[in-house]
MIMARZA-507904 format. One record per residue (C-alpha): residue in one letter; x, y, z. Coordinates in steps of 0.05 Angstrom, whole numbers, plus 32768, in hexadecimal, padded with zeros to 4 digits. Layout:
<pt baro="A" east="X" north="Y" up="Z"/>
...
This chain:
<pt baro="M" east="7FFF" north="8002" up="7FFD"/>
<pt baro="P" east="801B" north="8045" up="7FF3"/>
<pt baro="D" east="8030" north="8074" up="8025"/>
<pt baro="Q" east="8000" north="809E" up="8010"/>
<pt baro="E" east="7FC8" north="8076" up="801B"/>
<pt baro="K" east="7FDB" north="805A" up="8062"/>
<pt baro="P" east="7F9A" north="805C" up="8091"/>
<pt baro="Y" east="7FC5" north="8071" up="80CC"/>
<pt baro="R" east="7FF6" north="80A7" up="80DE"/>
<pt baro="V" east="803C" north="8095" up="80F9"/>
<pt baro="Y" east="8050" north="80BF" up="813B"/>
<pt baro="R" east="8091" north="80AD" up="8160"/>
<pt baro="G" east="8068" north="808C" up="8199"/>
<pt baro="G" east="804B" north="8061" up="8165"/>
<pt baro="R" east="8009" north="8063" up="813B"/>
<pt baro="V" east="7FC4" north="8073" up="8147"/>
<pt baro="K" east="7F8C" north="8041" up="8123"/>
<pt baro="G" east="7F54" north="805C" up="8106"/>
<pt baro="R" east="7F3C" north="808F" up="80CE"/>
<pt baro="V" east="7F6B" north="80CB" up="80BC"/>
<pt baro="P" east="7F38" north="8102" up="80CC"/>
<pt baro="L" east="7F32" north="812F" up="808D"/>
<pt baro="Q" east="7F24" north="8176" up="808C"/>
<pt baro="R" east="7EE3" north="8182" up="8067"/>
<pt baro="H" east="7ECA" north="81CA" up="804A"/>
<pt baro="V" east="7E82" north="81C9" up="8040"/>
<pt baro="A" east="7E6F" north="8201" up="800E"/>
<pt baro="G" east="7E3E" north="8232" up="802C"/>
<pt baro="S" east="7E42" north="8224" up="8073"/>
<pt baro="K" east="7E38" north="824C" up="80AA"/>
<pt baro="A" east="7E7C" north="823D" up="80BF"/>
<pt baro="A" east="7E99" north="824C" up="8080"/>
<pt baro="K" east="7E76" north="828F" up="807C"/>
<pt baro="A" east="7E8D" north="82A1" up="80B4"/>
<pt baro="A" east="7ED2" north="828A" up="80A8"/>
<pt baro="S" east="7ED6" north="82B2" up="8060"/>
<pt baro="K" east="7EBB" north="82EE" up="8083"/>
<pt baro="P" east="7EF3" north="831C" up="809B"/>
<pt baro="A" east="7EFB" north="8326" up="80E5"/>
<pt baro="A" east="7ED3" north="8360" up="8102"/>
<pt baro="T" east="7EEC" north="838B" up="8137"/>
<pt baro="G" east="7EC7" north="8391" up="8175"/>
<pt baro="T" east="7EC1" north="83DD" up="8173"/>
<pt baro="P" east="7E79" north="83DC" up="8159"/>
<pt baro="V" east="7E5D" north="83B0" up="8197"/>
<pt baro="R" east="7E85" north="83D2" up="81CA"/>
<pt baro="A" east="7E6B" north="8413" up="81B4"/>
<pt baro="R" east="7E28" north="83F8" up="81B3"/>
<pt baro="R" east="7E31" north="83EB" up="81FE"/>
<pt baro="V" east="7E54" north="842F" up="8210"/>
<pt baro="L" east="7E15" north="844F" up="81EF"/>
<pt baro="G" east="7DE2" north="8420" up="8213"/>
<pt baro="R" east="7E03" north="8433" up="8255"/>
<pt baro="V" east="7DFE" north="847A" up="8245"/>
<pt baro="R" east="7DBD" north="847D" up="822C"/>
<pt baro="W" east="7DA3" north="845A" up="8272"/>
<pt baro="K" east="7DC8" north="848C" up="8299"/>
<pt baro="L" east="7DAA" north="84C9" up="8276"/>
<pt baro="V" east="7D66" north="84A9" up="8280"/>
<pt baro="L" east="7D76" north="849F" up="82CF"/>
<pt baro="V" east="7D8D" north="84EA" up="82CD"/>
<pt baro="L" east="7D4C" north="8500" up="82AC"/>
<pt baro="L" east="7D20" north="84D4" up="82DD"/>
<pt baro="L" east="7D3C" north="84DC" up="831C"/>
<pt baro="P" east="7D27" north="8528" up="8327"/>
<pt baro="V" east="7CE3" north="8513" up="830E"/>
<pt baro="L" east="7CDF" north="84DF" up="833F"/>
<pt baro="L" east="7CF8" north="850B" up="8376"/>
<pt baro="L" east="7CC5" north="8540" up="835D"/>
<pt baro="I" east="7C83" north="850B" up="835F"/>
<pt baro="T" east="7CA2" north="84FA" up="83A9"/>
<pt baro="L" east="7CA5" north="853F" up="83C6"/>
<pt baro="V" east="7C63" north="8555" up="83AA"/>
<pt baro="W" east="7C3F" north="8515" up="83BD"/>
<pt baro="G" east="7C65" north="8512" up="8409"/>
<pt baro="G" east="7C52" north="855E" up="840B"/>
<pt baro="A" east="7C07" north="8553" up="83F2"/>
<pt baro="S" east="7C04" north="851E" up="8428"/>
<pt baro="Y" east="7C1C" north="8543" up="8462"/>
<pt baro="L" east="7BF7" north="8580" up="8455"/>
<pt baro="S" east="7BB9" north="854C" up="8455"/>
<pt baro="F" east="7BC3" north="852D" up="848D"/>
<pt baro="S" east="7BD5" north="8566" up="84B6"/>
<pt baro="H" east="7B9A" north="8585" up="84A5"/>
<pt baro="G" east="7B72" north="8552" up="84C0"/>
<pt baro="I" east="7BA3" north="854F" up="8504"/>
<pt baro="G" east="7B94" north="859D" up="8506"/>
<pt baro="A" east="7B4C" north="858A" up="850D"/>
<pt baro="A" east="7B5C" north="8554" up="8540"/>
<pt baro="N" east="7B89" north="8580" up="8565"/>
<pt baro="A" east="7B52" north="85B5" up="8572"/>
<pt baro="R" east="7B26" north="857F" up="858B"/>
<pt baro="V" east="7B53" north="857C" up="85C9"/>
<pt baro="P" east="7B42" north="85AB" up="8602"/>
<pt baro="A" east="7B74" north="85D4" up="8623"/>
<pt baro="S" east="7B6C" north="85B8" up="8669"/>
<pt baro="V" east="7B80" north="8571" up="864D"/>
<pt baro="R" east="7BC3" north="8588" up="862F"/>
<pt baro="G" east="7BD2" north="85AC" up="8672"/>
<pt baro="G" east="7BCB" north="8565" up="8690"/>
<pt baro="L" east="7C00" north="854C" up="865F"/>
<pt baro="T" east="7C49" north="8542" up="8672"/>
<pt baro="S" east="7C72" north="8562" up="863C"/>
<pt baro="Q" east="7CB7" north="853D" up="8623"/>
<pt baro="S" east="7CF4" north="854F" up="85F9"/>
<pt baro="G" east="7D11" north="852C" up="85BE"/>
<pt baro="L" east="7CEB" north="850D" up="8581"/>
<pt baro="L" east="7CBC" north="84D8" up="8589"/>
<pt baro="I" east="7CE6" north="84AB" up="855A"/>
<pt baro="S" east="7D1D" north="84A7" up="858E"/>
<pt baro="T" east="7CF8" north="84B7" up="85D2"/>
<pt baro="P" east="7CD3" north="848B" up="8604"/>
<pt baro="T" east="7C8A" north="84A6" up="8601"/>
<pt baro="T" east="7C42" north="8492" up="861D"/>
<pt baro="I" east="7C02" north="84A6" up="8603"/>
<pt baro="L" east="7BB9" north="8499" up="8623"/>
<pt baro="V" east="7B85" north="8482" up="85EF"/>
<pt baro="F" east="7B44" north="848A" up="8608"/>
<pt baro="G" east="7B10" north="8460" up="85D9"/>
<pt baro="T" east="7ACA" north="848C" up="85DC"/>
<pt baro="D" east="7A7F" north="847C" up="85CB"/>
<pt baro="G" east="7A73" north="84BE" up="85A2"/>
<pt baro="G" east="7A66" north="8508" up="85B7"/>
<pt baro="E" east="7A94" north="8545" up="85C0"/>
<pt baro="V" east="7AD5" north="853F" up="85D9"/>
<pt baro="G" east="7AD7" north="857B" up="8607"/>
<pt baro="R" east="7A92" north="856E" up="8629"/>
<pt baro="A" east="7A88" north="854F" up="866A"/>
<pt baro="G" east="7A50" north="851A" up="866E"/>
<pt baro="S" east="7A4C" north="8512" up="8625"/>
<pt baro="R" east="7A6E" north="84CC" up="861A"/>
<pt baro="H" east="7A8D" north="8496" up="8644"/>
<pt baro="S" east="7AD3" north="847B" up="8633"/>
<pt baro="D" east="7AC2" north="842F" up="861F"/>
<pt baro="S" east="7B0A" north="8420" up="861C"/>
<pt baro="I" east="7B4C" north="8440" up="8645"/>
<pt baro="L" east="7B8E" north="842D" up="8622"/>
<pt baro="L" east="7BD2" north="843D" up="8639"/>
<pt baro="V" east="7C09" north="843B" up="85FE"/>
<pt baro="H" east="7C58" north="8447" up="860E"/>
<pt baro="T" east="7C84" north="8441" up="85D5"/>
<pt baro="D" east="7CD1" north="8436" up="85E3"/>
<pt baro="P" east="7CF5" north="8445" up="859F"/>
<pt baro="G" east="7D3A" north="8432" up="85BC"/>
<pt baro="K" east="7D27" north="83F0" up="85CB"/>
<pt baro="H" east="7CF3" north="83E1" up="8588"/>
<pt baro="R" east="7CBC" north="83D6" up="85BF"/>
<pt baro="I" east="7C73" north="83EB" up="85C5"/>
<pt baro="A" east="7C48" north="83D8" up="8605"/>
<pt baro="Y" east="7BFF" north="83DE" up="860C"/>
<pt baro="L" east="7BD9" north="83E3" up="8654"/>
<pt baro="S" east="7B91" north="83DC" up="8658"/>
<pt baro="I" east="7B6C" north="83F7" up="868E"/>
<pt baro="P" east="7B27" north="83D5" up="8695"/>
<pt baro="R" east="7AE7" north="840B" up="8696"/>
<pt baro="D" east="7ACA" north="83E7" up="86DA"/>
<pt baro="L" east="7B0A" north="83EB" up="86F7"/>
<pt baro="R" east="7AFA" north="8410" up="8745"/>
<pt baro="V" east="7B24" north="844C" up="874E"/>
<pt baro="E" east="7B26" north="848B" up="876B"/>
<pt baro="V" east="7B09" north="84C2" up="873A"/>
<pt baro="P" east="7B24" north="850F" up="8753"/>
<pt baro="G" east="7AEB" north="852F" up="8774"/>
<pt baro="Y" east="7AB4" north="84F2" up="8769"/>
<pt baro="G" east="7AD3" north="84C0" up="8798"/>
<pt baro="T" east="7AD6" north="8479" up="878A"/>
<pt baro="N" east="7AB4" north="8461" up="8743"/>
<pt baro="K" east="7AC9" north="8438" up="8708"/>
<pt baro="I" east="7AFA" north="8453" up="86E1"/>
<pt baro="N" east="7ACE" north="845F" up="869D"/>
<pt baro="A" east="7AA4" north="848F" up="86C7"/>
<pt baro="A" east="7ADA" north="84C7" up="86D0"/>
<pt baro="F" east="7AC9" north="84D6" up="8685"/>
<pt baro="Q" east="7A88" north="84DE" up="8694"/>
<pt baro="F" east="7A90" north="8509" up="86D5"/>
<pt baro="G" east="7AC8" north="8538" up="86B8"/>
<pt baro="G" east="7AD5" north="852A" up="8672"/>
<pt baro="P" east="7B14" north="851B" up="8652"/>
<pt baro="T" east="7B3E" north="854A" up="8684"/>
<pt baro="L" east="7B22" north="8521" up="86C2"/>
<pt baro="A" east="7B31" north="84E3" up="86A1"/>
<pt baro="L" east="7B73" north="84F1" up="868E"/>
<pt baro="K" east="7B7E" north="8505" up="86D7"/>
<pt baro="T" east="7B60" north="84C8" up="86EE"/>
<pt baro="V" east="7B8F" north="849D" up="86C9"/>
<pt baro="K" east="7BCF" north="84C2" up="86D8"/>
<pt baro="D" east="7BB9" north="84B7" up="8724"/>
<pt baro="L" east="7BAB" north="846F" up="8720"/>
<pt baro="T" east="7BEC" north="8460" up="86FE"/>
<pt baro="G" east="7C15" north="8497" up="8713"/>
<pt baro="L" east="7C31" north="849B" up="86CD"/>
<pt baro="D" east="7C42" north="84DB" up="86A3"/>
<pt baro="V" east="7C13" north="84E1" up="8669"/>
<pt baro="N" east="7C37" north="84F9" up="862B"/>
<pt baro="H" east="7C04" north="84FC" up="85FA"/>
<pt baro="V" east="7BB4" north="84EE" up="85FA"/>
<pt baro="A" east="7B8B" north="84D5" up="85C0"/>
<pt baro="F" east="7B42" north="84CA" up="85BD"/>
<pt baro="V" east="7B29" north="849B" up="858C"/>
<pt baro="D" east="7ADB" north="84A4" up="8584"/>
<pt baro="F" east="7AC2" north="845F" up="8571"/>
<pt baro="A" east="7A85" north="847F" up="854B"/>
<pt baro="H" east="7AB3" north="8492" up="8518"/>
<pt baro="F" east="7AF0" north="8457" up="8521"/>
<pt baro="K" east="7ACF" north="8436" up="84E8"/>
<pt baro="E" east="7AE1" north="846E" up="84B8"/>
<pt baro="L" east="7B2B" north="846A" up="84CB"/>
<pt baro="V" east="7B29" north="841B" up="84BD"/>
<pt baro="D" east="7B09" north="841B" up="8475"/>
<pt baro="A" east="7B33" north="8461" up="8469"/>
<pt baro="V" east="7B76" north="8432" up="846A"/>
<pt baro="G" east="7B58" north="83FB" up="8446"/>
<pt baro="G" east="7B3C" north="83C9" up="8484"/>
<pt baro="I" east="7B6B" north="83A4" up="84B4"/>
<pt baro="D" east="7B7B" north="835E" up="84BB"/>
<pt baro="I" east="7B71" north="8339" up="8500"/>
<pt baro="D" east="7B7D" north="82FB" up="8521"/>
<pt baro="V" east="7B38" north="82E5" up="8543"/>
<pt baro="K" east="7B59" north="82B6" up="8579"/>
<pt baro="K" east="7B1D" north="8284" up="8581"/>
<pt baro="P" east="7AD4" north="8286" up="8563"/>
<pt baro="I" east="7AA5" north="82BB" up="857C"/>
<pt baro="L" east="7A52" north="82BE" up="8583"/>
<pt baro="S" east="7A4D" north="8301" up="859A"/>
<pt baro="N" east="7A0F" north="831F" up="85C3"/>
<pt baro="K" east="79D9" north="8345" up="85A0"/>
<pt baro="F" east="79F1" north="838D" up="858D"/>
<pt baro="D" east="79EF" north="83BC" up="8550"/>
<pt baro="C" east="79C7" north="838F" up="8524"/>
<pt baro="P" east="79CD" north="8394" up="84E2"/>
<pt baro="Y" east="7982" north="8384" up="84CB"/>
<pt baro="A" east="7952" north="83B8" up="84BD"/>
<pt baro="T" east="7911" north="8399" up="84E1"/>
<pt baro="Q" east="7907" north="837E" up="852C"/>
<pt baro="A" east="78F3" north="833B" up="8517"/>
<pt baro="H" east="792D" north="8331" up="84F5"/>
<pt baro="C" east="795C" north="8346" up="8529"/>
<pt baro="D" east="7939" north="831C" up="855E"/>
<pt baro="R" east="794B" north="82DD" up="8531"/>
<pt baro="W" east="7995" north="82F5" up="8529"/>
<pt baro="P" east="79C7" north="82D2" up="8558"/>
<pt baro="G" east="79F9" north="8304" up="855C"/>
<pt baro="W" east="7A36" north="8312" up="853B"/>
<pt baro="R" east="7A5E" north="82DB" up="8524"/>
<pt baro="F" east="7AB3" north="82DD" up="8520"/>
<pt baro="H" east="7AD8" north="829B" up="8504"/>
<pt baro="K" east="7B1A" north="828C" up="8522"/>
<pt baro="G" east="7B57" north="829F" up="84FD"/>
<pt baro="V" east="7B74" north="82D7" up="84D6"/>
<pt baro="Q" east="7B3B" north="8303" up="84BB"/>
<pt baro="H" east="7B3A" north="8344" up="8490"/>
<pt baro="M" east="7B07" north="8373" up="84B0"/>
<pt baro="D" east="7AE8" north="83BA" up="8490"/>
<pt baro="G" east="7AD4" north="83F0" up="84C8"/>
<pt baro="R" east="7A9C" north="83DB" up="84D8"/>
<pt baro="R" east="7AAA" north="8392" up="84E8"/>
<pt baro="A" east="7AEC" north="83A9" up="8511"/>
<pt baro="L" east="7AC1" north="83D5" up="8539"/>
<pt baro="I" east="7A8F" north="83A3" up="854C"/>
<pt baro="Y" east="7ACE" north="836B" up="855B"/>
<pt baro="S" east="7AE8" north="83A5" up="8589"/>
<pt baro="R" east="7A9E" north="83AC" up="85AD"/>
<pt baro="I" east="7A8E" north="8367" up="85BD"/>
<pt baro="R" east="7A87" north="8359" up="860A"/>
<pt baro="E" east="7A65" north="8316" up="8604"/>
<pt baro="N" east="7A7B" north="82D7" up="85E1"/>
<pt baro="K" east="7A3F" north="82A6" up="85E5"/>
<pt baro="L" east="7A75" north="8271" up="85CF"/>
<pt baro="D" east="7AA3" north="827E" up="8609"/>
<pt baro="P" east="7A7C" north="828D" up="8649"/>
<pt baro="S" east="7AC1" north="829C" up="866A"/>
<pt baro="E" east="7AD5" north="82DA" up="864B"/>
<pt baro="T" east="7ADB" north="831B" up="8670"/>
<pt baro="D" east="7ADE" north="8364" up="8661"/>
<pt baro="F" east="7B29" north="8352" up="865B"/>
<pt baro="D" east="7B1B" north="832D" up="861F"/>
<pt baro="R" east="7AF8" north="8366" up="85FC"/>
<pt baro="Q" east="7B39" north="8390" up="8611"/>
<pt baro="A" east="7B5F" north="8361" up="85E9"/>
<pt baro="R" east="7B3A" north="8364" up="85B2"/>
<pt baro="Q" east="7B37" north="83B1" up="85B3"/>
<pt baro="Q" east="7B89" north="83AD" up="85B4"/>
<pt baro="Q" east="7B8A" north="837C" up="8577"/>
<pt baro="V" east="7B64" north="83B4" up="8554"/>
<pt baro="I" east="7B88" north="83EA" up="856A"/>
<pt baro="Q" east="7BCE" north="83D6" up="855C"/>
<pt baro="A" east="7BB4" north="83B4" up="8512"/>
<pt baro="T" east="7B99" north="8400" up="8500"/>
<pt baro="A" east="7BDE" north="841A" up="851F"/>
<pt baro="A" east="7C08" north="83E6" up="84E6"/>
<pt baro="K" east="7BD3" north="83FC" up="84AE"/>
<pt baro="L" east="7BDB" north="8440" up="84BC"/>
<pt baro="T" east="7C29" north="843A" up="84BA"/>
<pt baro="S" east="7C2B" north="8412" up="847B"/>
<pt baro="F" east="7C44" north="842E" up="8437"/>
<pt baro="G" east="7BFC" north="841D" up="841B"/>
<pt baro="S" east="7BE0" north="8454" up="844B"/>
<pt baro="A" east="7C16" north="8480" up="843A"/>
<pt baro="L" east="7C04" north="8482" up="83F2"/>
<pt baro="K" east="7BBD" north="848D" up="8402"/>
<pt baro="L" east="7BCF" north="84D4" up="842B"/>
<pt baro="P" east="7BC0" north="8504" up="83F9"/>
<pt baro="F" east="7B78" north="84EA" up="83F6"/>
<pt baro="D" east="7B65" north="84D4" up="8436"/>
<pt baro="G" east="7B91" north="84F5" up="846E"/>
<pt baro="S" east="7B57" north="851A" up="8485"/>
<pt baro="K" east="7B2B" north="84E0" up="8488"/>
<pt baro="I" east="7B5F" north="84B5" up="84B1"/>
<pt baro="V" east="7B65" north="84E3" up="84ED"/>
<pt baro="R" east="7B1C" north="84FE" up="84EC"/>
<pt baro="P" east="7B05" north="84CB" up="8526"/>
<pt baro="L" east="7B42" north="84E7" up="854D"/>
<pt baro="A" east="7B4E" north="851B" up="8585"/>
<pt baro="T" east="7B95" north="8522" up="8593"/>
<pt baro="D" east="7BCA" north="854F" up="85AA"/>
<pt baro="L" east="7BFD" north="8527" up="857C"/>
<pt baro="S" east="7C0E" north="855A" up="8542"/>
<pt baro="A" east="7C1A" north="853E" up="8500"/>
<pt baro="W" east="7C61" north="8537" up="8509"/>
<pt baro="Q" east="7C5D" north="8516" up="854B"/>
<pt baro="L" east="7C2E" north="84E4" up="852A"/>
<pt baro="L" east="7C5D" north="84D2" up="84EF"/>
<pt baro="Q" east="7C94" north="84C7" up="8524"/>
<pt baro="L" east="7C64" north="84A2" up="8543"/>
<pt baro="G" east="7C5A" north="8476" up="850B"/>
<pt baro="W" east="7CA5" north="846F" up="84F9"/>
<pt baro="A" east="7CA8" north="8457" up="8547"/>
<pt baro="Y" east="7C7A" north="8428" up="853D"/>
<pt baro="W" east="7C8C" north="8408" up="84F5"/>
<pt baro="R" east="7CD0" north="8401" up="8516"/>
<pt baro="S" east="7CB7" north="83E0" up="8559"/>
<pt baro="D" east="7CB4" north="8392" up="8553"/>
<pt baro="T" east="7C65" north="8388" up="8557"/>
<pt baro="S" east="7C70" north="833C" up="8564"/>
<pt baro="H" east="7C8E" north="834C" up="85A8"/>
<pt baro="A" east="7C5B" north="8384" up="85BA"/>
<pt baro="L" east="7C4E" north="8380" up="8604"/>
<pt baro="H" east="7C01" north="837F" up="8619"/>
<pt baro="C" east="7BEC" north="8389" up="865A"/>
<pt baro="R" east="7BAF" north="8397" up="8684"/>
<pt baro="L" east="7BA1" north="83B1" up="86CD"/>
<pt baro="G" east="7B74" north="8383" up="86F9"/>
<pt baro="G" east="7B51" north="836E" up="8737"/>
<pt baro="Q" east="7B1C" north="8347" up="874D"/>
<pt baro="P" east="7AD4" north="834C" up="8737"/>
<pt baro="E" east="7A9B" north="835A" up="8768"/>
<pt baro="S" east="7A5D" north="8381" up="876E"/>
<pt baro="V" east="7A5A" north="83C8" up="8790"/>
<pt baro="G" east="7A19" north="83E8" up="87A2"/>
<pt baro="G" east="79FB" north="83B5" up="876F"/>
<pt baro="E" east="7A32" north="83CF" up="873C"/>
<pt baro="S" east="7A64" north="839D" up="871A"/>
<pt baro="V" east="7AA5" north="83B4" up="8720"/>
<pt baro="I" east="7AEE" north="83A4" up="872C"/>
<pt baro="V" east="7B14" north="83AC" up="8767"/>
<pt baro="G" east="7B61" north="83B7" up="8756"/>
<pt baro="S" east="7B93" north="838C" up="8769"/>
<pt baro="E" east="7BD5" north="839B" up="8789"/>
<pt baro="D" east="7BF5" north="837F" up="8750"/>
<pt baro="N" east="7BE0" north="83B4" up="8724"/>
<pt baro="A" east="7C1A" north="83DF" up="8736"/>
<pt baro="A" east="7C50" north="83A0" up="8720"/>
<pt baro="T" east="7C25" north="839F" up="86DF"/>
<pt baro="I" east="7C34" north="83ED" up="86CE"/>
<pt baro="S" east="7C7C" north="83DB" up="86D9"/>
<pt baro="M" east="7C7C" north="83A8" up="86AC"/>
<pt baro="F" east="7C59" north="83D5" up="8676"/>
<pt baro="M" east="7C92" north="840B" up="8682"/>
<pt baro="G" east="7CBF" north="83D8" up="8679"/>
<pt baro="T" east="7CE2" north="83DF" up="86B7"/>
<pt baro="S" east="7CD6" north="8393" up="86CF"/>
<pt baro="A" east="7CCE" north="8356" up="86A8"/>
<pt baro="P" east="7C85" north="8346" up="8693"/>
<pt baro="L" east="7C5C" north="830F" up="86B3"/>
<pt baro="P" east="7C19" north="82F7" up="869A"/>
<pt baro="P" east="7BE0" north="82F9" up="86BF"/>
<pt baro="P" east="7BD3" north="82B6" up="86EE"/>
<pt baro="K" east="7BAC" north="827F" up="86D2"/>
<pt baro="G" east="7B68" north="8275" up="86E9"/>
<pt baro="L" east="7B63" north="82C1" up="86FE"/>
<pt baro="P" east="7B39" north="82DF" up="86C2"/>
<pt baro="Y" east="7B3A" north="8326" up="86DF"/>
<pt baro="A" east="7B89" north="8320" up="86F4"/>
<pt baro="P" east="7BBA" north="835C" up="86DB"/>
<pt baro="G" east="7BF9" north="8347" up="86BC"/>
<pt baro="C" east="7C1A" north="834D" up="8672"/>
<pt baro="T" east="7C27" north="8322" up="8638"/>
<pt baro="V" east="7C55" north="8329" up="8605"/>
<pt baro="G" east="7C4A" north="831B" up="85BE"/>
<pt baro="S" east="7BFC" north="830F" up="85BF"/>
<pt baro="S" east="7BC1" north="833B" up="85D7"/>
């Protein structure tokens, strides 16, 4: 066989069997066409990339001032709308109430503050005898510890009302209006109150609706006593069993949230007390505060700013409320402290009251963060104490 036709190659190390690979050229193939073209330089591609980056930078440079302007206009409109509503809320607080508050220096985003919140059943804030305090709640913020504490005071708690002797604490509002109610709470707790807010339950549902409703985790099924019947005829109301709430997280509009906070009797659990109603009120207040400080509510402020604060009467300015919202947003709500004063239920003069416990003083210390929280003892439904993370 001629040497040029050998089916193998000869190397120094020996031969490798197999056919000799041939270099084939396929006419018209993409590889051939690409090989036949002259090598292109990378300059046009690099230029296009540089030009693309320049265009994006130019777009950003043009858009940033526009976005900044929109943000400033929106923020200004929001603050003006909110501030207008707060101005009206400030005007509803009597001067005598302002005189009973303890002033403080420093911003609310960094300074602990104590706020007294009254839930009232309608009427003019400044008029004595026009309304009752349906709920009494102290809120203490501690921004340095990212902590918020709530202290409920039972409306049936028997206390010394200045100038009127021993009575239920909610009678102070009826006897002397918000000024006497504030003084009674201060004398009872020994705490300085920095700010006050009155929430008119008659218009509270408007606030909840303005923020788009709230989410409430109902701890157990509820069938309430009959109140605020939703039907037009008496015959239908007589057949109506009461308000029902299933266990679990539920989205509530203003009306349903207000009803939930007002339930005084659960037919499915006769062991419930007024403290359970207070716990529900704390849930509603905390859920509403969370919604008020949300991004969605901020977007609505130019349109609903005045409506949101319509149910309020408060000495807090718009700027202070915004600071308070920031402190709340920064707090760890899953570790919020829920406290209550309590005592022993008794009947005095044919009236059901709660005679205060000696442990109320210790509960106030827990509320202020000067002692470790302890829950109410089991088996004593009216006992004072504090729980962490659950109302």
